[in-house]
C-alpha positions, 0 to 999 in steps of 0.5 A: 680348382684345376681349371683355375690353376691351368688358367694361371699357368697359361697366363704366366706363360703368355706373359713370359712369351710377350716379354720375349717378343718385346725384348726381340723387338727392342733389340732389333729397333736398337740395331736398326737405329744404329744402322740408319744413323750410319747410313744417314752420315754416308747419305750426307757425304754422298750428297756433298760430293755430288752438289758441293753443298750448293743446294 
């Protein structure tokens, strides 16, 4: 009986920790998506200045 309760608590704790990790990964992914979009605009601008859109 006590082992069963311990296993349930351990499973609940593991699930809580997995959800925390998923939230952190999701937050970082959103941050990186925004950063990459910003860099892409600068890359396009730089490329235009270099070749005046001739390539």
